PDB file of N, CA, C and O in Angstrom, chain B, residues numbered from 101:
ATOM      1  N   MET B 101      -1.648  14.519  27.601  1.00  0.00           N
ATOM      2  CA  MET B 101      -0.629  14.253  26.910  1.00  0.00           C
ATOM      3  C   MET B 101      -0.422  12.851  26.762  1.00  0.00           C
ATOM      4  O   MET B 101      -0.343  12.189  27.797  1.00  0.00           O
ATOM      5  N   GLU B 102      -0.301  12.176  25.458  1.00  0.00           N
ATOM      6  CA  GLU B 102      -0.100  10.740  25.215  1.00  0.00           C
ATOM      7  C   GLU B 102       1.394  10.257  25.622  1.00  0.00           C
ATOM      8  O   GLU B 102       2.424  10.904  25.431  1.00  0.00           O
ATOM      9  N   LYS B 103       1.291   9.057  26.187  1.00  0.00           N
ATOM     10  CA  LYS B 103       2.556   8.395  26.508  1.00  0.00           C
ATOM     11  C   LYS B 103       3.217   8.101  25.179  1.00  0.00           C
ATOM     12  O   LYS B 103       2.597   7.940  24.128  1.00  0.00           O
ATOM     13  N   THR B 104       4.515   8.047  25.318  1.00  0.00           N
ATOM     14  CA  THR B 104       5.408   7.522  24.054  1.00  0.00           C
ATOM     15  C   THR B 104       5.153   6.165  23.891  1.00  0.00           C
ATOM     16  O   THR B 104       5.199   5.396  24.851  1.00  0.00           O
ATOM     17  N   LYS B 105       4.890   5.804  22.764  1.00  0.00           N
ATOM     18  CA  LYS B 105       4.724   4.322  22.345  1.00  0.00           C
ATOM     19  C   LYS B 105       5.997   3.822  21.729  1.00  0.00           C
ATOM     20  O   LYS B 105       6.593   4.479  20.875  1.00  0.00           O
ATOM     21  N   TYR B 106       6.377   2.750  22.129  1.00  0.00           N
ATOM     22  CA  TYR B 106       7.717   2.012  21.686  1.00  0.00           C
ATOM     23  C   TYR B 106       7.244   0.628  20.846  1.00  0.00           C
ATOM     24  O   TYR B 106       6.372  -0.122  21.284  1.00  0.00           O
ATOM     25  N   TRP B 107       7.820   0.447  19.810  1.00  0.00           N
ATOM     26  CA  TRP B 107       7.656  -0.575  18.923  1.00  0.00           C
ATOM     27  C   TRP B 107       9.008  -1.373  18.706  1.00  0.00           C
ATOM     28  O   TRP B 107      10.077  -0.790  18.527  1.00  0.00           O
ATOM     29  N   ARG B 108       8.869  -2.840  18.738  1.00  0.00           N
ATOM     30  CA  ARG B 108      10.016  -3.543  18.556  1.00  0.00           C
ATOM     31  C   ARG B 108       9.940  -4.304  17.133  1.00  0.00           C
ATOM     32  O   ARG B 108       8.952  -4.981  16.846  1.00  0.00           O
ATOM     33  N   ILE B 109      10.903  -4.174  16.368  1.00  0.00           N
ATOM     34  CA  ILE B 109      10.959  -4.931  15.068  1.00  0.00           C
ATOM     35  C   ILE B 109      12.269  -5.768  15.054  1.00  0.00           C
ATOM     36  O   ILE B 109      13.292  -5.430  15.649  1.00  0.00           O
ATOM     37  N   ILE B 110      12.130  -6.878  14.321  1.00  0.00           N
ATOM     38  CA  ILE B 110      13.469  -7.693  14.399  1.00  0.00           C
ATOM     39  C   ILE B 110      13.745  -7.940  12.961  1.00  0.00           C
ATOM     40  O   ILE B 110      12.959  -8.443  12.158  1.00  0.00           O
ATOM     41  N   LEU B 111      14.973  -7.520  12.726  1.00  0.00           N
ATOM     42  CA  LEU B 111      15.429  -7.705  11.324  1.00  0.00           C
ATOM     43  C   LEU B 111      16.689  -8.730  11.323  1.00  0.00           C
ATOM     44  O   LEU B 111      17.527  -8.678  12.223  1.00  0.00           O
ATOM     45  N   ASP B 112      16.768  -9.629  10.296  1.00  0.00           N
ATOM     46  CA  ASP B 112      17.796 -10.663  10.421  1.00  0.00           C
ATOM     47  C   ASP B 112      18.802 -10.162   9.194  1.00  0.00           C
ATOM     48  O   ASP B 112      18.489 -10.170   8.003  1.00  0.00           O
ATOM     49  N   PRO B 113      20.005  -9.750   9.708  1.00  0.00           N
ATOM     50  CA  PRO B 113      20.930  -9.324   8.532  1.00  0.00           C
ATOM     51  C   PRO B 113      21.184 -10.230   7.392  1.00  0.00           C
ATOM     52  O   PRO B 113      21.744  -9.844   6.366  1.00  0.00           O
ATOM     53  N   GLU B 114      20.805 -11.336   7.563  1.00  0.00           N
ATOM     54  CA  GLU B 114      20.797 -12.437   6.413  1.00  0.00           C
ATOM     55  C   GLU B 114      19.663 -12.265   5.487  1.00  0.00           C
ATOM     56  O   GLU B 114      19.689 -12.830   4.394  1.00  0.00           O
ATOM     57  N   TRP B 115      18.646 -11.509   5.854  1.00  0.00           N
ATOM     58  CA  TRP B 115      17.465 -11.012   4.888  1.00  0.00           C
ATOM     59  C   TRP B 115      17.748 -10.047   3.855  1.00  0.00           C
ATOM     60  O   TRP B 115      16.912  -9.713   3.015  1.00  0.00           O
ATOM     61  N   CYS B 116      18.935  -9.593   3.913  1.00  0.00           N
ATOM     62  CA  CYS B 116      19.445  -8.503   2.877  1.00  0.00           C
ATOM     63  C   CYS B 116      18.750  -7.206   2.914  1.00  0.00           C
ATOM     64  O   CYS B 116      19.094  -6.296   2.161  1.00  0.00           O
ATOM     65  N   VAL B 117      17.753  -7.079   3.787  1.00  0.00           N
ATOM     66  CA  VAL B 117      17.188  -5.842   3.744  1.00  0.00           C
ATOM     67  C   VAL B 117      17.597  -4.837   5.034  1.00  0.00           C
ATOM     68  O   VAL B 117      17.223  -3.664   5.053  1.00  0.00           O
ATOM     69  N   TRP B 118      18.238  -5.307   5.885  1.00  0.00           N
ATOM     70  CA  TRP B 118      18.777  -4.703   7.042  1.00  0.00           C
ATOM     71  C   TRP B 118      19.510  -3.335   6.718  1.00  0.00           C
ATOM     72  O   TRP B 118      19.226  -2.225   7.169  1.00  0.00           O
ATOM     73  N   GLU B 119      20.610  -3.704   5.753  1.00  0.00           N
ATOM     74  CA  GLU B 119      21.458  -2.615   5.335  1.00  0.00           C
ATOM     75  C   GLU B 119      20.659  -1.409   4.632  1.00  0.00           C
ATOM     76  O   GLU B 119      20.890  -0.210   4.786  1.00  0.00           O
ATOM     77  N   THR B 120      19.663  -1.998   3.822  1.00  0.00           N
ATOM     78  CA  THR B 120      18.924  -0.912   3.028  1.00  0.00           C
ATOM     79  C   THR B 120      18.079  -0.096   4.012  1.00  0.00           C
ATOM     80  O   THR B 120      17.939   1.124   3.926  1.00  0.00           O
ATOM     81  N   CYS B 121      17.484  -0.935   5.030  1.00  0.00           N
ATOM     82  CA  CYS B 121      16.715  -0.171   6.113  1.00  0.00           C
ATOM     83  C   CYS B 121      17.479   0.898   6.792  1.00  0.00           C
ATOM     84  O   CYS B 121      17.080   2.053   6.937  1.00  0.00           O
ATOM     85  N   ARG B 122      18.770   0.355   7.254  1.00  0.00           N
ATOM     86  CA  ARG B 122      19.603   1.249   8.048  1.00  0.00           C
ATOM     87  C   ARG B 122      20.096   2.588   7.339  1.00  0.00           C
ATOM     88  O   ARG B 122      20.206   3.691   7.875  1.00  0.00           O
ATOM     89  N   ASP B 123      20.381   2.234   5.947  1.00  0.00           N
ATOM     90  CA  ASP B 123      20.887   3.276   5.141  1.00  0.00           C
ATOM     91  C   ASP B 123      19.854   4.235   4.695  1.00  0.00           C
ATOM     92  O   ASP B 123      20.207   5.349   4.308  1.00  0.00           O
ATOM     93  N   LYS B 124      18.641   3.905   4.717  1.00  0.00           N
ATOM     94  CA  LYS B 124      17.546   4.702   4.169  1.00  0.00           C
ATOM     95  C   LYS B 124      16.784   5.364   5.356  1.00  0.00           C
ATOM     96  O   LYS B 124      16.057   6.349   5.230  1.00  0.00           O
ATOM     97  N   GLY B 125      17.053   4.662   6.608  1.00  0.00           N
ATOM     98  CA  GLY B 125      16.285   5.190   7.754  1.00  0.00           C
ATOM     99  C   GLY B 125      14.872   4.731   7.693  1.00  0.00           C
ATOM    100  O   GLY B 125      14.022   5.552   8.039  1.00  0.00           O
ATOM    101  N   ILE B 126      14.474   3.523   7.298  1.00  0.00           N
ATOM    102  CA  ILE B 126      13.176   3.045   7.126  1.00  0.00           C
ATOM    103  C   ILE B 126      12.887   1.802   7.747  1.00  0.00           C
ATOM    104  O   ILE B 126      13.846   1.085   8.033  1.00  0.00           O
ATOM    105  N   ILE B 127      11.688   1.402   8.016  1.00  0.00           N
ATOM    106  CA  ILE B 127      11.341   0.180   8.567  1.00  0.00           C
ATOM    107  C   ILE B 127      10.856  -0.784   7.505  1.00  0.00           C
ATOM    108  O   ILE B 127       9.963  -0.395   6.753  1.00  0.00           O
ATOM    109  N   ALA B 128      11.345  -1.979   7.369  1.00  0.00           N
ATOM    110  CA  ALA B 128      10.745  -2.843   6.533  1.00  0.00           C
ATOM    111  C   ALA B 128       9.992  -3.940   7.132  1.00  0.00           C
ATOM    112  O   ALA B 128      10.617  -4.733   7.836  1.00  0.00           O
ATOM    113  N   LEU B 129       8.671  -4.109   6.945  1.00  0.00           N
ATOM    114  CA  LEU B 129       7.892  -4.993   7.569  1.00  0.00           C
ATOM    115  C   LEU B 129       6.936  -5.743   6.497  1.00  0.00           C
ATOM    116  O   LEU B 129       6.177  -5.091   5.780  1.00  0.00           O
ATOM    117  N   GLY B 130       7.010  -6.981   6.442  1.00  0.00           N
ATOM    118  CA  GLY B 130       5.957  -7.606   5.555  1.00  0.00           C
ATOM    119  C   GLY B 130       6.517  -7.564   4.235  1.00  0.00           C
ATOM    120  O   GLY B 130       5.713  -7.630   3.305  1.00  0.00           O
ATOM    121  N   TYR B 131       7.747  -7.465   3.971  1.00  0.00           N
ATOM    122  CA  TYR B 131       8.097  -7.350   2.468  1.00  0.00           C
ATOM    123  C   TYR B 131       8.311  -8.822   1.918  1.00  0.00           C
ATOM    124  O   TYR B 131       8.455  -8.967   0.705  1.00  0.00           O
ATOM    125  N   THR B 132       8.335  -9.855   2.717  1.00  0.00           N
ATOM    126  CA  THR B 132       8.035 -11.103   2.085  1.00  0.00           C
ATOM    127  C   THR B 132       6.802 -11.839   2.384  1.00  0.00           C
ATOM    128  O   THR B 132       6.677 -13.031   2.107  1.00  0.00           O
ATOM    129  N   GLU B 133       5.890 -11.135   2.949  1.00  0.00           N
ATOM    130  CA  GLU B 133       4.532 -11.693   3.383  1.00  0.00           C
ATOM    131  C   GLU B 133       3.479 -10.917   2.569  1.00  0.00           C
ATOM    132  O   GLU B 133       3.709  -9.990   1.792  1.00  0.00           O
ATOM    133  N   ASN B 134       2.186 -11.499   2.907  1.00  0.00           N
ATOM    134  CA  ASN B 134       0.978 -10.863   2.380  1.00  0.00           C
ATOM    135  C   ASN B 134       0.832  -9.603   2.998  1.00  0.00           C
ATOM    136  O   ASN B 134       0.926  -9.520   4.223  1.00  0.00           O
ATOM    137  N   PRO B 135       0.569  -8.415   2.157  1.00  0.00           N
ATOM    138  CA  PRO B 135       0.218  -7.106   2.797  1.00  0.00           C
ATOM    139  C   PRO B 135      -0.690  -7.120   3.677  1.00  0.00           C
ATOM    140  O   PRO B 135      -0.751  -6.232   4.528  1.00  0.00           O
ATOM    141  N   ASP B 136      -1.513  -8.085   3.626  1.00  0.00           N
ATOM    142  CA  ASP B 136      -2.781  -8.134   4.572  1.00  0.00           C
ATOM    143  C   ASP B 136      -2.471  -8.886   5.779  1.00  0.00           C
ATOM    144  O   ASP B 136      -3.397  -9.069   6.570  1.00  0.00           O
ATOM    145  N   ASP B 137      -1.273  -9.370   6.058  1.00  0.00           N
ATOM    146  CA  ASP B 137      -0.798 -10.046   7.064  1.00  0.00           C
ATOM    147  C   ASP B 137      -1.131  -9.162   8.454  1.00  0.00           C
ATOM    148  O   ASP B 137      -1.120  -7.932   8.412  1.00  0.00           O
ATOM    149  N   ILE B 138      -1.393  -9.812   9.544  1.00  0.00           N
ATOM    150  CA  ILE B 138      -1.605  -9.187  10.736  1.00  0.00           C
ATOM    151  C   ILE B 138      -0.476  -8.229  11.210  1.00  0.00           C
ATOM    152  O   ILE B 138      -0.730  -7.120  11.680  1.00  0.00           O
ATOM    153  N   SER B 139       0.718  -8.688  11.070  1.00  0.00           N
ATOM    154  CA  SER B 139       1.695  -7.791  11.539  1.00  0.00           C
ATOM    155  C   SER B 139       1.829  -6.356  10.579  1.00  0.00           C
ATOM    156  O   SER B 139       2.159  -5.260  11.030  1.00  0.00           O
ATOM    157  N   VAL B 140       1.523  -6.621   9.300  1.00  0.00           N
ATOM    158  CA  VAL B 140       1.533  -5.426   8.394  1.00  0.00           C
ATOM    159  C   VAL B 140       0.218  -4.629   8.775  1.00  0.00           C
ATOM    160  O   VAL B 140       0.313  -3.405   8.688  1.00  0.00           O
ATOM    161  N   ARG B 141      -0.891  -5.107   9.149  1.00  0.00           N
ATOM    162  CA  ARG B 141      -2.155  -4.337   9.333  1.00  0.00           C
ATOM    163  C   ARG B 141      -1.872  -3.587  10.648  1.00  0.00           C
ATOM    164  O   ARG B 141      -2.216  -2.413  10.780  1.00  0.00           O
ATOM    165  N   LYS B 142      -1.258  -4.258  11.596  1.00  0.00           N
ATOM    166  CA  LYS B 142      -0.985  -3.580  12.812  1.00  0.00           C
ATOM    167  C   LYS B 142      -0.018  -2.294  12.739  1.00  0.00           C
ATOM    168  O   LYS B 142      -0.160  -1.227  13.336  1.00  0.00           O
ATOM    169  N   PHE B 143       0.994  -2.674  11.858  1.00  0.00           N
ATOM    170  CA  PHE B 143       1.889  -1.574  11.521  1.00  0.00           C
ATOM    171  C   PHE B 143       1.222  -0.343  10.872  1.00  0.00           C
ATOM    172  O   PHE B 143       1.488   0.791  11.271  1.00  0.00           O
ATOM    173  N   LYS B 144       0.387  -0.568   9.908  1.00  0.00           N
ATOM    174  CA  LYS B 144      -0.248   0.404   9.099  1.00  0.00           C
ATOM    175  C   LYS B 144      -1.234   1.118  10.009  1.00  0.00           C
ATOM    176  O   LYS B 144      -1.328   2.335   9.856  1.00  0.00           O
ATOM    177  N   ASP B 145      -2.014   0.503  10.977  1.00  0.00           N
ATOM    178  CA  ASP B 145      -3.129   1.001  11.684  1.00  0.00           C
ATOM    179  C   ASP B 145      -2.784   1.624  12.915  1.00  0.00           C
ATOM    180  O   ASP B 145      -3.446   2.537  13.408  1.00  0.00           O
ATOM    181  N   GLU B 146      -1.591   1.066  13.496  1.00  0.00           N
ATOM    182  CA  GLU B 146      -1.273   1.520  14.975  1.00  0.00           C
ATOM    183  C   GLU B 146      -0.019   2.315  15.117  1.00  0.00           C
ATOM    184  O   GLU B 146       0.128   3.106  16.049  1.00  0.00           O
ATOM    185  N   MET B 147       0.895   2.111  14.192  1.00  0.00           N
ATOM    186  CA  MET B 147       2.096   2.983  14.271  1.00  0.00           C
ATOM    187  C   MET B 147       1.872   4.498  13.887  1.00  0.00           C
ATOM    188  O   MET B 147       1.385   4.766  12.789  1.00  0.00           O
ATOM    189  N   LYS B 148       2.195   5.418  14.709  1.00  0.00           N
ATOM    190  CA  LYS B 148       1.937   6.872  14.372  1.00  0.00           C
ATOM    191  C   LYS B 148       3.195   7.524  14.434  1.00  0.00           C
ATOM    192  O   LYS B 148       4.196   7.049  14.969  1.00  0.00           O
ATOM    193  N   GLN B 149       3.115   8.651  13.858  1.00  0.00           N
ATOM    194  CA  GLN B 149       4.243   9.637  13.858  1.00  0.00           C
ATOM    195  C   GLN B 149       4.532   9.826  15.472  1.00  0.00           C
ATOM    196  O   GLN B 149       3.676   9.846  16.357  1.00  0.00           O
ATOM    197  N   ASN B 150       5.956   9.958  15.626  1.00  0.00           N
ATOM    198  CA  ASN B 150       6.482  10.243  16.964  1.00  0.00           C
ATOM    199  C   ASN B 150       6.670   8.981  17.773  1.00  0.00           C
ATOM    200  O   ASN B 150       7.499   8.904  18.680  1.00  0.00           O
ATOM    201  N   HIS B 151       5.816   7.928  17.387  1.00  0.00           N
ATOM    202  CA  HIS B 151       6.225   6.650  18.159  1.00  0.00           C
ATOM    203  C   HIS B 151       7.850   6.185  17.906  1.00  0.00           C
ATOM    204  O   HIS B 151       8.444   6.392  16.847  1.00  0.00           O
ATOM    205  N   LYS B 152       8.343   5.626  18.899  1.00  0.00           N
ATOM    206  CA  LYS B 152       9.666   5.128  18.808  1.00  0.00           C
ATOM    207  C   LYS B 152       9.854   3.658  18.329  1.00  0.00           C
ATOM    208  O   LYS B 152       9.047   2.779  18.631  1.00  0.00           O
ATOM    209  N   VAL B 153      10.889   3.450  17.617  1.00  0.00           N
ATOM    210  CA  VAL B 153      11.172   2.089  17.191  1.00  0.00           C
ATOM    211  C   VAL B 153      12.512   1.599  17.605  1.00  0.00           C
ATOM    212  O   VAL B 153      13.500   2.334  17.573  1.00  0.00           O
ATOM    213  N   ILE B 154      12.548   0.431  17.970  1.00  0.00           N
ATOM    214  CA  ILE B 154      13.778  -0.318  18.407  1.00  0.00           C
ATOM    215  C   ILE B 154      13.965  -1.423  17.390  1.00  0.00           C
ATOM    216  O   ILE B 154      13.200  -2.387  17.421  1.00  0.00           O
ATOM    217  N   ALA B 155      14.938  -1.347  16.488  1.00  0.00           N
ATOM    218  CA  ALA B 155      15.153  -2.419  15.593  1.00  0.00           C
ATOM    219  C   ALA B 155      16.256  -3.276  16.070  1.00  0.00           C
ATOM    220  O   ALA B 155      17.436  -2.937  16.153  1.00  0.00           O
ATOM    221  N   TYR B 156      15.733  -4.459  16.383  1.00  0.00           N
ATOM    222  CA  TYR B 156      16.772  -5.511  16.920  1.00  0.00           C
ATOM    223  C   TYR B 156      17.243  -6.287  15.698  1.00  0.00           C
ATOM    224  O   TYR B 156      16.531  -6.430  14.705  1.00  0.00           O
ATOM    225  N   LEU B 157      18.412  -6.756  15.806  1.00  0.00           N
ATOM    226  CA  LEU B 157      18.961  -7.807  14.729  1.00  0.00           C
ATOM    227  C   LEU B 157      18.555  -9.104  15.428  1.00  0.00           C
ATOM    228  O   LEU B 157      18.075  -9.130  16.562  1.00  0.00           O
ATOM    229  N   LYS B 158      18.787 -10.197  14.652  1.00  0.00           N
ATOM    230  CA  LYS B 158      18.381 -11.470  14.968  1.00  0.00           C
ATOM    231  C   LYS B 158      18.783 -11.856  16.385  1.00  0.00           C
ATOM    232  O   LYS B 158      18.009 -12.344  17.208  1.00  0.00           O
ATOM    233  N   ASP B 159      20.054 -11.593  16.585  1.00  0.00           N
ATOM    234  CA  ASP B 159      20.662 -12.043  17.646  1.00  0.00           C
ATOM    235  C   ASP B 159      20.553 -11.219  18.991  1.00  0.00           C
ATOM    236  O   ASP B 159      21.306 -11.415  19.944  1.00  0.00           O
ATOM    237  N   TRP B 160      19.447 -10.188  18.973  1.00  0.00           N
ATOM    238  CA  TRP B 160      18.961  -9.429  20.090  1.00  0.00           C
ATOM    239  C   TRP B 160      19.912  -8.220  20.218  1.00  0.00           C
ATOM    240  O   TRP B 160      19.778  -7.468  21.184  1.00  0.00           O
ATOM    241  N   ARG B 161      20.879  -7.994  19.276  1.00  0.00           N
ATOM    242  CA  ARG B 161      21.549  -6.716  19.496  1.00  0.00           C
ATOM    243  C   ARG B 161      20.720  -5.450  18.838  1.00  0.00           C
ATOM    244  O   ARG B 161      20.075  -5.657  17.810  1.00  0.00           O
ATOM    245  N   ILE B 162      20.737  -4.318  19.354  1.00  0.00           N
ATOM    246  CA  ILE B 162      20.034  -3.246  18.846  1.00  0.00           C
ATOM    247  C   ILE B 162      20.762  -2.828  17.691  1.00  0.00           C
ATOM    248  O   ILE B 162      21.970  -2.591  17.722  1.00  0.00           O
ATOM    249  N   GLY B 163      19.996  -2.727  16.597  1.00  0.00           N
ATOM    250  CA  GLY B 163      20.595  -2.352  15.289  1.00  0.00           C
ATOM    251  C   GLY B 163      20.473  -0.770  15.100  1.00  0.00           C
ATOM    252  O   GLY B 163      21.384  -0.076  14.648  1.00  0.00           O
ATOM    253  N   ALA B 164      19.282  -0.318  15.488  1.00  0.00           N
ATOM    254  CA  ALA B 164      19.001   1.068  15.313  1.00  0.00           C
ATOM    255  C   ALA B 164      17.866   1.492  16.303  1.00  0.00           C
ATOM    256  O   ALA B 164      17.151   0.658  16.858  1.00  0.00           O
ATOM    257  N   LEU B 165      17.750   2.808  16.484  1.00  0.00           N
ATOM    258  CA  LEU B 165      16.680   3.299  17.430  1.00  0.00           C
ATOM    259  C   LEU B 165      16.152   4.467  16.552  1.00  0.00           C
ATOM    260  O   LEU B 165      16.909   5.292  16.040  1.00  0.00           O
ATOM    261  N   GLY B 166      14.837   4.478  16.416  1.00  0.00           N
ATOM    262  CA  GLY B 166      14.274   5.635  15.558  1.00  0.00           C
ATOM    263  C   GLY B 166      12.911   6.039  15.961  1.00  0.00           C
ATOM    264  O   GLY B 166      12.155   5.437  16.723  1.00  0.00           O
ATOM    265  N   THR B 167      12.719   7.116  15.353  1.00  0.00           N
ATOM    266  CA  THR B 167      11.265   7.766  15.539  1.00  0.00           C
ATOM    267  C   THR B 167      10.612   7.915  14.404  1.00  0.00           C
ATOM    268  O   THR B 167      11.203   8.383  13.431  1.00  0.00           O
ATOM    269  N   ILE B 168       9.184   7.516  14.328  1.00  0.00           N
ATOM    270  CA  ILE B 168       8.435   7.461  12.998  1.00  0.00           C
ATOM    271  C   ILE B 168       8.032   8.801  12.633  1.00  0.00           C
ATOM    272  O   ILE B 168       7.321   9.440  13.408  1.00  0.00           O
ATOM    273  N   ILE B 169       8.441   9.328  11.450  1.00  0.00           N
ATOM    274  CA  ILE B 169       8.298  10.729  11.010  1.00  0.00           C
ATOM    275  C   ILE B 169       7.298  10.735   9.777  1.00  0.00           C
ATOM    276  O   ILE B 169       6.958  11.801   9.263  1.00  0.00           O
ATOM    277  N   GLY B 170       6.848   9.534   9.330  1.00  0.00           N
ATOM    278  CA  GLY B 170       5.936   9.537   8.133  1.00  0.00           C
ATOM    279  C   GLY B 170       5.006   8.466   8.157  1.00  0.00           C
ATOM    280  O   GLY B 170       5.067   7.659   9.084  1.00  0.00           O
ATOM    281  N   SER B 171       4.172   8.351   7.285  1.00  0.00           N
ATOM    282  CA  SER B 171       3.032   7.387   7.190  1.00  0.00           C
ATOM    283  C   SER B 171       3.648   5.995   6.494  1.00  0.00           C
ATOM    284  O   SER B 171       4.808   5.906   6.091  1.00  0.00           O
ATOM    285  N   TYR B 172       2.784   5.069   6.438  1.00  0.00           N
ATOM    286  CA  TYR B 172       3.221   3.839   5.932  1.00  0.00           C
ATOM    287  C   TYR B 172       3.223   4.045   4.277  1.00  0.00           C
ATOM    288  O   TYR B 172       2.456   4.858   3.763  1.00  0.00           O
ATOM    289  N   SER B 173       4.037   3.338   3.580  1.00  0.00           N
ATOM    290  CA  SER B 173       3.975   3.335   2.197  1.00  0.00           C
ATOM    291  C   SER B 173       4.823   2.124   1.714  1.00  0.00           C
ATOM    292  O   SER B 173       5.720   1.667   2.422  1.00  0.00           O
ATOM    293  N   ILE B 174       4.526   1.634   0.532  1.00  0.00           N
ATOM    294  CA  ILE B 174       5.133   0.562  -0.134  1.00  0.00           C
ATOM    295  C   ILE B 174       6.295   0.899  -0.840  1.00  0.00           C
ATOM    296  O   ILE B 174       6.124   1.723  -1.739  1.00  0.00           O
ATOM    297  N   ASP B 175       7.456   0.471  -0.665  1.00  0.00           N
ATOM    298  CA  ASP B 175       8.693   0.678  -1.449  1.00  0.00           C
ATOM    299  C   ASP B 175       8.969  -0.618  -2.294  1.00  0.00           C
ATOM    300  O   ASP B 175       9.444  -1.676  -1.880  1.00  0.00           O
ATOM    301  N   GLU B 176       8.536  -0.277  -3.670  1.00  0.00           N
ATOM    302  CA  GLU B 176       8.539  -1.335  -4.603  1.00  0.00           C
ATOM    303  C   GLU B 176       9.969  -1.995  -4.802  1.00  0.00           C
ATOM    304  O   GLU B 176      10.048  -3.189  -5.091  1.00  0.00           O
ATOM    305  N   VAL B 177      11.081  -1.214  -4.647  1.00  0.00           N
ATOM    306  CA  VAL B 177      12.457  -1.572  -4.794  1.00  0.00           C
ATOM    307  C   VAL B 177      12.793  -2.614  -3.674  1.00  0.00           C
ATOM    308  O   VAL B 177      13.507  -3.587  -3.919  1.00  0.00           O
ATOM    309  N   ILE B 178      12.281  -2.391  -2.497  1.00  0.00           N
ATOM    310  CA  ILE B 178      12.546  -3.275  -1.334  1.00  0.00           C
ATOM    311  C   ILE B 178      11.623  -4.490  -1.622  1.00  0.00           C
ATOM    312  O   ILE B 178      12.060  -5.640  -1.569  1.00  0.00           O
ATOM    313  N   LEU B 179      10.463  -4.230  -1.897  1.00  0.00           N
ATOM    314  CA  LEU B 179       9.363  -5.376  -2.107  1.00  0.00           C
ATOM    315  C   LEU B 179       9.756  -6.323  -2.981  1.00  0.00           C
ATOM    316  O   LEU B 179       9.425  -7.500  -2.842  1.00  0.00           O
ATOM    317  N   HIS B 180      10.568  -5.853  -4.052  1.00  0.00           N
ATOM    318  CA  HIS B 180      10.772  -6.812  -5.030  1.00  0.00           C
ATOM    319  C   HIS B 180      12.235  -7.143  -5.303  1.00  0.00           C
ATOM    320  O   HIS B 180      12.590  -7.784  -6.292  1.00  0.00           O
ATOM    321  N   GLY B 181      13.084  -6.661  -4.352  1.00  0.00           N
ATOM    322  CA  GLY B 181      14.345  -7.021  -4.236  1.00  0.00           C
ATOM    323  C   GLY B 181      15.102  -6.197  -5.461  1.00  0.00           C
ATOM    324  O   GLY B 181      16.072  -6.787  -5.937  1.00  0.00           O
ATOM    325  N   GLN B 182      14.849  -5.203  -5.896  1.00  0.00           N
ATOM    326  CA  GLN B 182      15.606  -4.794  -7.114  1.00  0.00           C
ATOM    327  C   GLN B 182      16.551  -3.618  -6.712  1.00  0.00           C
ATOM    328  O   GLN B 182      17.287  -3.102  -7.553  1.00  0.00           O
TER     329      GLN B 182
END
């Protein structure tokens, strides 16, 4: 049996993506970066369904806890801030 894997992401409420992530139950990573950035590649290649995610806010408060239930995809609305 595989051990549960935990991931930490940090979201700054000032980035204006935190509320969208919280409300939609999604993770936003690399939305202002190159999609080939190492953190984005690690997310796409290593995060799997049933892994746990701890979303910290910039001041190290826990903003949300979650479980990955789907695969990586690009949300154009978040990507382009529309």
